[in-house]
C-alpha positions in Angstrom: 56.2 74.7 150.5 54.6 77.8 152.0 57.5 77.9 154.6 60.4 77.7 151.1 58.2 80.7 149.4 58.6 82.5 152.8 62.3 81.9 152.5 62.8 83.1 148.4 60.8 86.1 149.4 62.8 86.9 152.1 66.1 86.6 150.6 64.6 88.4 147.7 64.0 90.7 149.8 67.8 91.2 151.5 69.6 91.1 148.2 67.5 93.4 146.2 67.8 95.8 149.5 71.9 95.4 149.8 72.1 95.7 145.2 69.6 99.0 145.9 72.2 100.1 148.7 75.3 99.3 146.4 74.3 101.3 143.4 72.7 104.4 145.2 74.7 105.0 148.4 78.6 105.6 147.7 80.9 103.1 150.0 80.8 104.4 153.6 78.1 106.8 152.3 75.0 108.3 154.6 71.5 109.1 153.9 68.7 110.0 156.6 65.7 107.7 156.4 64.3 109.0 159.5 65.7 111.9 161.1 67.5 111.3 165.0 66.2 107.7 164.6 67.3 106.0 161.2 70.0 106.1 158.3 70.8 104.4 155.6 75.0 103.4 155.2 76.7 101.6 152.8 79.2 99.3 155.1 81.2 96.3 153.5 81.4 94.1 156.9 83.6 90.8 156.5 83.3 89.9 160.6 80.0 89.5 162.2 78.4 92.3 164.7 80.8 95.2 165.7 82.9 93.6 163.0 84.0 90.5 165.4 86.5 88.3 163.9 86.8 90.5 160.8 88.3 88.7 158.2 87.4 85.2 159.2 85.3 84.3 155.8 86.6 80.3 156.1 85.3 80.8 160.0 82.1 82.1 158.7 81.7 79.2 155.7 82.1 76.7 157.8 79.4 77.9 160.4 77.2 78.6 158.1 77.0 75.5 156.5 77.2 73.8 159.7 73.8 75.8 160.2 72.3 75.5 157.0 72.8 71.2 157.7 71.0 71.7 161.1 68.4 74.3 160.1 67.5 71.7 157.5 67.0 69.0 159.8 65.3 71.0 162.2 62.6 72.2 159.4 62.3 68.3 158.9 61.7 67.8 162.4 59.2 70.4 163.0 57.4 70.4 160.0 53.8 71.2 160.7 54.6 73.0 164.3 53.7 76.7 162.9 55.3 78.7 165.1 58.9 76.9 165.4 58.9 76.4 161.1 58.1 80.4 161.0 60.9 81.1 163.4 63.0 78.4 161.4 62.3 79.8 157.8 63.0 83.5 159.1 66.4 82.5 160.5 67.0 79.9 157.5 66.8 83.3 155.0 68.5 85.6 157.1 72.2 83.2 157.2 71.2 82.1 153.1 70.9 86.1 152.9 74.7 86.8 154.3 76.4 83.6 153.2 75.3 85.0 149.2 77.3 88.1 150.4 80.3 86.2 151.7 80.5 83.9 149.1 80.2 86.9 146.5 81.9 89.8 147.6 83.9 88.2 150.6 81.9 90.4 152.9 78.3 91.1 154.2 76.5 94.8 153.1 75.0 96.2 156.3 72.9 99.4 155.6 70.5 100.4 158.4 71.9 102.3 161.5 70.5 103.4 164.2 71.2 106.5 164.9 70.6 107.7 168.4 72.5 104.4 170.0 75.8 102.4 169.3 74.3 99.4 167.6 76.3 97.3 164.9 75.0 98.3 161.0 72.6 95.9 159.9 71.1 94.6 156.7 67.5 92.4 156.2 69.0 88.8 156.6 70.0 90.3 160.2 66.1 91.4 161.3 65.4 87.8 159.8 67.7 86.1 162.1 66.9 88.4 165.2 63.2 87.9 164.4 63.8 84.2 164.0 65.5 83.9 167.0 62.9 86.0 169.3 60.3 83.6 168.1 61.9 80.6 169.1 62.6 82.3 172.2 59.1 82.8 173.0 57.9 79.8 172.1 60.5 78.2 174.3 59.4 80.3 177.2 55.8 79.6 176.2 55.7 75.9 176.4 57.4 76.0 179.2 55.3 78.5 181.0 52.6 76.0 179.9 54.0 72.8 181.0 54.4 74.2 184.9 51.1 75.3 184.9 49.8 71.6 183.1 51.7 70.1 185.9 50.5 72.1 188.9 47.3 71.4 188.0 47.5 68.0 187.7 49.2 67.6 191.4 
């Protein structure tokens, strides 16, 4: 139940930030948030990071539906595994947040721009996806490390 609440809150945050940016920053406009570090822009991205697969909305729709089905299965499979559930919830929220944009507009609204480096402009849903994947990677790495230590101690 808590995971569903978390997903709803994260998707709502994503959509509210996107709505605010759309209402307050002109298309391709820019505002500095943290001088020299972070800016807000209003980009319409109909591709993935760095505009990869630009205009291939049918591809993103198919991949997203498959991802949603897999995530629902995994959330059911790993129910009760706190950190895995948390990671999957973040990934699910990010998937839904960007999918809603693609359904409504045919593109994803991106707004956060890291100024010192050439990095794709991103949004709250992208942050959710990234956090979820990083947590899953850490879980796998820590579990592998625990298995190796456990195996070594029994020899």
